[in-house]
C-alpha positions in Angstrom: 0.0 0.0 0.0 1.3 3.4 -1.0 2.5 5.4 2.1 0.4 8.4 0.9 -2.8 6.3 0.9 -4.9 5.8 4.1 -7.5 3.7 2.2 -7.1 1.5 -0.8 -10.0 -0.6 -2.0 -9.6 -3.0 -5.0 -12.3 -4.9 -6.8 -14.9 -4.7 -4.0 -18.1 -6.6 -4.7 -21.2 -6.9 -2.5 -24.6 -8.5 -3.0 -27.6 -8.9 -0.6 -29.4 -12.0 -1.8 -30.1 -11.6 -5.5 -29.5 -7.8 -5.3 -25.9 -6.9 -6.5 -25.2 -3.5 -5.0 -21.5 -3.2 -5.8 -20.3 -5.1 -8.9 -16.7 -4.0 -9.0 -15.4 -0.9 -7.3 -11.8 0.2 -6.8 -10.9 3.6 -5.2 -8.4 5.1 -2.7 -8.2 7.9 -0.2 -5.0 10.0 0.2 -3.7 11.4 3.4 -5.4 14.7 4.4 -7.7 14.4 1.3 -11.5 15.0 1.4 -13.1 12.6 -1.0 -16.9 12.9 -1.8 -18.9 10.0 -3.0 -22.1 10.8 -4.9 -24.8 8.7 -6.6 -28.4 7.9 -6.5 -30.0 5.9 -3.6 -29.1 2.2 -3.7 -25.8 2.7 -5.6 -23.7 1.4 -2.7 -22.3 4.6 -1.2 -23.1 3.7 2.5 -22.2 0.1 1.8 -18.7 1.2 0.9 -18.0 3.3 3.9 -19.6 0.7 6.3 -17.2 -1.8 4.8 -14.2 0.3 6.0 -15.1 -0.3 9.6 -16.3 -3.9 9.3 -20.1 -3.1 9.7 -20.6 -4.7 6.3 -18.2 -7.4 4.8 -17.7 -7.4 1.0 -18.1 -10.6 -0.8 -14.7 -10.2 -2.5 -11.9 -7.8 -3.1 -9.2 -6.2 -0.9 -9.8 -3.3 1.5 -6.7 -1.8 3.2 -7.3 0.8 5.9 -4.3 2.5 7.4 -2.1 -0.2 5.9 -4.0 -3.2 7.1 -6.5 -5.4 5.2 -9.7 -5.2 7.2 -11.1 -8.2 5.5 -8.5 -10.4 7.2 -9.1 -9.0 10.7 -10.7 -10.6 13.8 -13.1 -8.7 16.0 -10.3 -7.2 18.2 -8.4 -6.0 15.3 -11.5 -4.5 13.7 -12.2 -2.7 17.0 -8.7 -1.1 16.9 -9.4 0.2 13.3 -12.7 1.6 14.5 -10.9 3.6 17.2 -8.9 5.3 14.4 -11.8 5.8 12.0 -14.5 8.2 13.0 -18.1 7.6 11.7 -20.6 10.4 11.6 -23.9 8.6 11.2 -26.7 10.3 9.3 -28.9 10.7 12.3 -26.0 11.6 14.7 -26.7 8.6 17.0 -26.6 10.6 20.2 -27.8 9.0 23.4 -31.0 10.8 24.3 -30.8 10.0 28.0 -27.3 11.6 28.3 -26.3 15.2 28.4 -23.9 16.5 25.8 -21.1 16.2 28.3 -21.9 12.5 29.1 -22.3 11.7 25.4 -18.8 13.1 24.8 -17.3 11.2 27.7 -18.9 7.9 26.8 -16.5 6.7 24.1 -13.4 7.8 26.1 -14.5 5.9 29.1 -14.8 2.7 27.0 -11.4 3.1 25.5 -8.8 0.3 26.5 -6.3 3.1 27.4 -8.8 5.2 29.2 -7.5 8.7 30.1 -7.9 10.0 33.6 -11.2 11.8 34.5 -9.4 15.2 34.4 -7.9 14.5 31.0 -11.3 13.4 29.7 -12.9 16.6 31.0 -10.2 18.7 29.2 -10.7 16.8 26.0 -14.5 17.3 26.2 -14.0 21.1 26.7 -11.4 21.4 23.9 -13.4 19.5 21.4 -16.7 21.3 22.1 -14.8 24.6 21.8 -13.6 23.5 18.4 -17.2 22.9 17.1 -18.4 26.1 18.8 -20.8 24.4 21.4 -19.0 24.6 24.7 -22.1 26.3 26.2 -24.3 23.3 25.3 -22.4 20.9 27.6 -25.2 20.4 30.1 -28.0 20.1 27.5 -29.8 17.0 26.3 -30.1 16.1 22.6 -33.8 17.0 22.7 -32.8 20.6 23.6 -30.6 20.9 20.5 -31.4 22.0 17.0 -30.6 19.7 14.0 -27.4 21.5 13.2 -26.3 21.5 16.9 -26.9 17.7 17.1 -24.7 17.2 14.0 -21.9 19.3 15.6 -22.1 17.4 18.9 -22.1 14.0 17.0 -19.1 15.2 15.1 -17.4 16.4 18.3 -18.1 13.0 20.0 -16.3 11.3 17.1 -13.4 13.7 17.0 -12.7 13.3 20.7 -11.2 10.0 19.8 -8.7 11.8 17.6 -9.4 9.6 14.5 -7.1 9.5 11.5 -10.0 9.1 9.1 -13.5 10.5 9.2 -16.5 9.0 7.4 -19.4 11.4 6.9 -22.8 9.8 6.0 -25.0 12.6 4.6 -23.7 15.2 7.1 -26.0 18.0 5.9 -29.2 16.0 5.3 -32.3 17.7 6.9 -30.5 21.0 7.5 -31.4 24.4 6.0 -28.9 25.9 3.6 -27.2 28.2 6.1 -26.7 25.4 8.6 -25.6 23.0 5.9 -22.9 25.6 4.9 -21.8 25.8 8.5 -21.4 22.0 8.7 -19.4 22.0 5.5 -17.1 24.7 6.8 -16.7 22.7 10.0 -15.6 19.6 8.0 -12.8 21.8 6.5 -11.9 23.2 9.9 -11.6 19.8 11.5 -9.3 18.6 8.8 -6.9 21.5 9.5 -7.3 21.1 13.3 -6.8 17.4 13.5 -5.0 16.4 10.2 -7.9 14.1 9.2 -8.6 12.4 5.9 -12.3 12.2 5.0 -14.8 10.4 2.9 -18.1 12.3 2.5 -21.3 10.6 1.3 -23.6 13.3 0.2 -26.3 14.5 -2.3 -25.6 18.1 -1.3 -23.8 19.8 -4.2 -22.9 22.8 -2.1 -21.2 20.6 0.4 -19.3 18.7 -2.3 -18.1 21.9 -3.9 -16.9 23.4 -0.6 -15.3 20.4 1.0 -14.0 18.1 -1.8 -10.6 17.7 -3.3 -11.9 14.8 -5.4 -15.3 13.4 -6.3 -16.5 9.9 -7.3 -19.9 9.2 -8.8 -21.3 5.7 -8.4 -23.9 4.2 -10.8 -25.0 0.7 -11.6 -22.7 -0.9 -9.2 -19.5 0.8 -10.4 -17.8 4.1 -10.7 -19.4 6.3 -13.4 -16.9 9.2 -13.1 -14.1 10.5 -10.9 -12.4 13.9 -10.8 -12.5 17.4 -9.3 -15.8 19.1 -8.6 -15.3 21.5 -11.6 -14.2 18.7 -13.9 -17.4 16.7 -13.2 -19.8 19.5 -13.1 -18.6 20.7 -16.5 -18.1 17.2 -18.0 -18.8 16.5 -21.7 -21.2 13.7 -20.7 -24.6 15.1 -19.8 -25.4 12.1 -17.6 -22.5 13.1 -15.4 -23.4 16.8 -15.4 -27.0 15.9 -14.4 -25.9 14.8 -11.0 -24.9 18.4 -10.2 -27.6 20.3 -12.1 -30.5 18.2 -10.8 -29.3 18.3 -7.2 -28.6 22.0 -7.5 -32.2 22.7 -8.7 -33.6 20.5 -5.9 -31.6 22.4 -3.2 -32.7 25.8 -4.6 -36.4 24.7 -4.6 -36.1 23.5 -1.0 -34.4 26.7 -0.1 
């Protein structure tokens, strides 16, 4: 595996019963790169990123994460990878019965090399400061707006200091202004923590703002790959359509 790559996937295939979701996909993620993956529903976007942390096991292919083939790992080894790969779930997955502070402390207290309580408290404050929500420490998720929940969920993931971040539709359900703030936060967190990221999204504005490179999935494979400008202005109208159609939908919703 190239030293500059933190993810390298080759010939990944995955079916669920008779439904072949991924026919044959190869891609990589470079160190400190933001890679966006676009495509219609059911094209395998979430399947790909869930495979990176062992939540879904491909039927065949090779999948190297941080230099190790996750398809050859046992449960303990997969757990170690998960501690280095942050996953921002679409819904945030916060614990409703816990305050923001307790949500933040939860993963640290479960870590095999658990920091001291004073170190945990410092990490909570530092990470909440970085996402701009230190004043929400004593609140419960039900008291937070959708954008605030996304920020707290991101902070809870970042508190583990991952090397890779996986974002599953980070701006879904948010208004345009809040979506822009989350996109800006993705860029800020890369600079703050030296993170490489894969961003699954239909949000064209998010792709344009955050991405170094874009992959479009279709019919179980990669339809196109390139920079945002290259794909948005592509000669193939089928590729351009992913940007123009989504752009119109966002404007209508706005």
